[in-house]
C-alpha positions in Angstrom: -13.7 -4.6 31.7 -12.6 -2.3 34.3 -10.0 -5.0 36.0 -7.8 -5.0 33.0 -7.0 -1.2 34.2 -5.7 -2.1 37.6 -1.9 -3.5 38.8 -1.9 -6.6 40.9 0.4 -6.4 43.6 1.2 -9.1 46.5 3.3 -8.7 49.1 5.4 -11.5 50.6 8.2 -12.1 52.4 10.7 -9.3 51.0 9.2 -8.2 47.9 5.9 -6.9 46.1 5.0 -8.5 42.9 3.1 -6.2 40.6 1.2 -7.5 37.8 -0.4 -6.2 34.7 -2.6 -7.5 31.8 -5.0 -6.5 29.0 -5.9 -10.3 28.7 -3.5 -10.8 25.7 -0.3 -9.7 26.9 0.5 -10.2 30.9 3.9 -8.6 32.4 5.1 -9.4 36.4 7.3 -7.4 38.1 9.2 -7.7 41.2 10.7 -4.9 43.8 11.9 -5.4 47.3 10.2 -4.5 50.4 9.9 -4.6 53.7 6.7 -7.2 54.5 5.3 -6.4 57.9 2.4 -8.7 56.8 1.6 -10.7 53.4 -1.8 -9.5 51.2 -2.9 -8.9 47.9 -4.8 -5.5 46.5 -5.2 -4.1 43.2 -4.9 -0.8 42.6 -5.7 1.6 39.6 -2.4 1.3 37.2 -2.1 4.7 35.6 -3.2 6.7 38.8 -1.2 5.2 41.1 2.0 5.9 38.4 0.5 9.4 38.2 0.9 9.4 42.2 4.3 7.7 42.6 6.3 9.8 39.6 5.2 13.2 41.8 6.3 11.8 45.2 9.5 13.3 46.7 10.7 10.7 49.5 12.7 7.6 48.3 10.6 5.3 50.6 6.9 4.9 50.5 4.5 3.1 53.0 1.5 0.9 51.8 -1.9 -0.1 54.5 -4.8 -1.9 53.4 -8.0 -1.9 54.4 -9.6 -4.9 52.7 -13.1 -4.1 53.9 -13.1 -0.6 51.9 -10.3 -1.9 49.5 -8.6 1.5 49.9 -5.0 1.4 50.3 -3.3 4.3 51.9 0.3 5.5 50.4 2.6 7.2 52.6 5.9 9.5 51.4 7.1 12.1 53.8 4.2 14.4 54.2 1.9 12.9 51.5 -0.9 10.8 51.8 -3.1 9.5 49.1 -6.2 6.9 49.4 -6.8 4.8 46.4 -9.9 2.8 46.1 -8.9 -0.6 44.4 -11.4 -3.6 43.2 -11.3 -7.2 45.1 -8.2 -9.0 43.9 -10.4 -12.2 43.0 -11.5 -10.5 40.2 -8.1 -9.9 38.6 -7.5 -12.6 35.8 -6.1 -15.9 36.4 -2.4 -16.1 35.0 -1.5 -18.7 32.2 0.0 -21.7 33.6 1.5 -23.6 30.8 5.0 -25.0 30.8 6.8 -23.4 28.5 10.5 -24.8 26.7 12.8 -21.9 26.8 14.1 -21.8 22.8 17.0 -19.3 23.3 18.8 -16.4 24.5 19.5 -13.3 23.0 21.3 -9.9 24.3 18.6 -7.5 25.6 20.0 -4.8 22.8 19.7 -7.0 20.0 16.4 -7.7 20.1 15.5 -3.9 20.7 17.9 -3.2 17.5 15.7 -5.7 15.5 12.5 -4.1 17.1 13.6 -0.7 16.0 14.3 -1.4 12.7 11.2 -3.1 11.6 8.2 -1.7 14.2 7.7 1.9 11.4 6.1 -0.6 9.3 3.9 -2.1 11.2 -0.3 -2.1 10.1 -2.6 -1.1 13.6 -5.8 -3.5 12.6 -5.3 -5.9 15.7 -5.5 -9.6 15.5 -4.9 -10.1 12.0 -2.0 -12.0 10.6 -0.4 -9.1 8.2 -0.8 -6.4 10.9 1.9 -8.2 13.4 5.6 -8.1 14.1 7.1 -11.6 13.1 9.9 -12.7 14.9 11.7 -16.2 13.3 14.2 -18.0 14.6 16.2 -20.2 12.0 18.4 -23.4 13.7 21.8 -22.0 12.4 24.9 -22.9 14.5 24.2 -19.7 16.5 20.2 -18.4 16.4 19.5 -16.1 13.6 16.7 -14.2 14.8 14.9 -12.2 11.9 11.6 -9.4 13.1 9.3 -8.9 9.8 6.6 -6.2 9.6 4.2 -4.8 6.8 1.0 -3.2 6.5 0.5 -4.0 3.0 2.6 -0.9 1.2 5.7 -1.5 2.5 7.5 -3.9 4.2 11.3 -4.1 6.8 13.2 -6.9 7.2 15.5 -7.5 9.8 18.3 -9.8 11.1 21.1 -10.9 13.3 22.8 -13.8 13.9 23.2 -13.9 17.9 22.5 -15.4 21.6 22.5 -19.0 22.5 20.3 -22.3 21.5 18.6 -23.2 24.9 16.8 -26.1 22.7 17.8 -25.7 19.4 15.1 -26.6 16.9 15.2 -29.0 13.6 13.2 -26.3 11.6 12.8 -22.4 11.8 10.1 -21.3 13.6 8.1 -18.3 14.0 6.0 -16.3 16.4 3.0 -13.2 15.5 2.8 -10.7 18.1 0.2 -8.0 17.9 0.8 -4.5 17.4 0.2 -3.8 21.4 2.3 -6.3 22.5 5.0 -5.1 20.0 4.7 -1.6 21.6 4.8 -2.9 24.8 7.7 -5.2 24.7 9.8 -2.1 22.5 9.2 0.2 25.6 10.1 -2.5 27.7 13.0 -3.3 26.1 14.3 0.3 26.2 13.5 0.8 29.8 14.9 -1.9 31.7 18.9 -2.1 31.9 21.0 -4.1 29.4 21.2 -8.0 30.5 20.6 -11.4 28.3 16.5 -12.3 27.8 15.2 -15.8 27.2 13.0 -16.7 25.0 9.8 -19.3 25.5 6.9 -20.8 23.9 4.2 -22.4 25.2 1.0 -23.7 23.1 -0.2 -20.2 21.8 2.0 -18.3 23.9 5.3 -16.7 24.1 7.2 -15.9 26.9 10.2 -12.9 27.0 11.8 -13.3 30.2 13.9 -10.5 31.4 15.6 -10.8 34.5 12.8 -10.4 37.2 10.6 -9.3 34.5 8.8 -12.1 32.8 6.4 -11.1 29.3 3.8 -13.3 28.8 1.6 -12.7 25.2 -0.8 -15.0 23.3 0.0 -15.5 19.7 -1.5 -13.9 16.5 -3.2 -16.8 14.8 -3.0 -16.7 10.9 -1.4 -17.4 7.5 1.6 -14.4 7.5 2.0 -13.4 3.4 5.2 -15.4 2.1 7.1 -12.2 1.8 10.5 -13.6 0.7 8.8 -13.5 -3.0 8.8 -9.9 -2.9 13.0 -9.5 -2.7 14.2 -11.1 -6.5 17.3 -13.1 -6.4 19.0 -10.7 -8.4 18.8 -6.9 -7.5 19.0 -3.6 -9.7 21.0 -0.8 -7.7 19.5 2.6 -9.0 21.9 4.7 -6.9 23.9 4.6 -3.8 23.5 7.5 -1.0 24.2 8.4 2.5 21.2 9.1 4.6 21.9 11.5 6.6 21.9 13.6 3.8 18.9 12.2 2.4 16.4 12.4 5.7 17.4 16.4 5.6 16.0 16.9 2.6 12.8 14.4 2.8 11.7 16.3 6.0 11.9 19.5 4.7 10.3 18.1 1.2 7.7 16.7 3.8 6.5 19.8 4.9 4.9 21.1 1.3 4.2 16.9 0.5 0.2 15.8 0.6 -0.3 14.9 4.2 -3.1 12.7 2.6 -0.2 10.9 0.7 3.1 12.7 0.8 4.4 11.9 -2.8 8.2 12.5 -3.3 9.7 11.9 -7.0 13.2 10.9 -7.1 14.9 12.3 -10.4 18.6 10.4 -11.1 20.1 12.8 -13.0 23.8 12.8 -13.5 26.2 12.7 -10.3 22.8 14.2 -8.4 19.7 13.2 -7.1 16.4 15.4 -7.4 13.5 15.3 -4.9 10.4 17.2 -5.6 7.0 17.4 -4.6 3.7 19.5 -5.8 1.2 20.3 -4.0 -1.2 22.4 -5.6 -3.0 23.5 -2.6 0.3 24.8 -1.2 3.0 25.1 -3.9 6.5 23.1 -5.0 9.5 22.4 -3.6 12.5 20.9 -4.8 16.1 19.4 -3.0 19.5 18.1 -4.6 21.3 15.2 -3.1 24.8 14.0 -3.4 24.4 10.8 -4.6 26.4 7.8 -7.1 23.5 7.5 -9.6 24.2 4.3 -11.3 20.8 4.1 -13.6 20.8 7.9 -15.2 17.2 9.3 -16.2 15.4 6.8 -13.9 12.5 8.8 -12.0 10.3 6.8 -9.4 7.5 8.2 -7.6 7.4 7.3 -3.6 6.1 7.8 -0.2 7.9 10.3 1.8 7.2 9.4 5.6 8.0 5.5 4.1 11.2 6.5 2.9 11.7 8.6 5.7 11.0 5.7 8.2 12.9 3.5 6.3 16.2 5.6 6.5 15.9 6.5 9.5 16.0 2.9 11.4 18.3 1.5 9.0 21.2 0.2 10.5 24.0 1.5 8.2 24.5 5.3 6.8 25.2 4.0 3.3 22.1 2.8 1.5 21.3 1.6 -2.0 17.9 1.5 -4.1 17.6 -1.2 -6.2 14.2 -1.2 -8.8 14.0 -2.8 -12.0 11.2 -0.3 -13.2 9.4 3.0 -12.0 6.2 0.2 -10.7 8.0 -2.3 -9.4 8.8 -2.6 -5.4 11.6 -0.3 -4.6 13.9 -2.5 -2.3 16.1 -0.3 0.0 19.4 -2.4 1.5 22.7 -1.2 3.6 25.0 -3.8 1.0 23.7 -6.8 2.9 20.0 -7.5 2.4 19.4 -10.5 4.6 20.7 -8.0 7.6 18.4 -5.5 6.9 16.2 -4.5 3.8 13.0 -1.9 3.2 11.1 -2.6 0.5 7.8 0.6 -0.3 6.1 -0.3 -2.9 5.8 2.8 -5.9 2.9 5.4 -6.6 2.8 5.3 -10.6 3.7 8.8 -11.7 0.2 10.9 -12.5 -1.9 8.9 -9.5 -2.4 10.2 -6.0 -2.2 14.4 -6.9 -4.6 16.4 -5.1 -7.0 18.4 -7.9 -6.0 22.3 -7.8 -9.1 23.3 -6.6 -8.3 26.5 -8.6 
């Protein structure tokens, strides 16, 4: 649908309203302007962005020819003319009445998403491959984000914000991978502020100052992820993530790219990391760690472990496992604040055959 690659620009009073949509997520922004004549135009979004970022002046003059659908941009000595599409072809915006639920600091929502997005799947419109946002009816809102791709899961939680309409039971929303990535980028690049989260039928509205984001929710049954974490955790080792990240990064160079398996060998007072790639060779690293179960061995996906450690909220991490074949649960001392679950690779599996 060509029109979804365009921006809708509406000039009125003392500002321009810019709207973009992919039919699933809609973002609306405003910027101040000196408007001599009200009107609405559409312009190709990516090309407009490329032009604007290369202009050297601070003030841009726009004029539009309704017959040819051409919009002229002038800045200092630069002059560009872009051809748009008829504004009436732009999709109608959702008009459902929204119920404000809670407010949350922009940085807090950004932190929750940063800590969980790496384990999100990417098959569109499937409940499993989504960002799950939960709100729990505690005195102060308890907000949780959860993602999984079936082989790993990450959960992050903060008690923060203010209720605007406190629910009686917990609620949740499922956002598609595309929507989650767009929202994450907006939270990163816009100035820190308090945002409002509202819900309306099958829509979620996240409102930054002058920048509402409206998205359709993904429908479907989400797996009962809470059953993956046992009531009693079995700690195997405690480590400092910086040292482990550096070692894993080096080992990943040698690990098989299709399944980057890393062996973790818990020896006395140290963690030995090892990878074996028959087509390239081997690599071994020793990492200082507090060993709580000497002689324990497990094989994990190096990329999954790196993602978990890189986005963990603290430097000191505990690895918990019952057996080498049970889920590996990483915590930072408080499993409700943050946890990452990685399904292990069975010892003896997923090693590429030596072509020799």
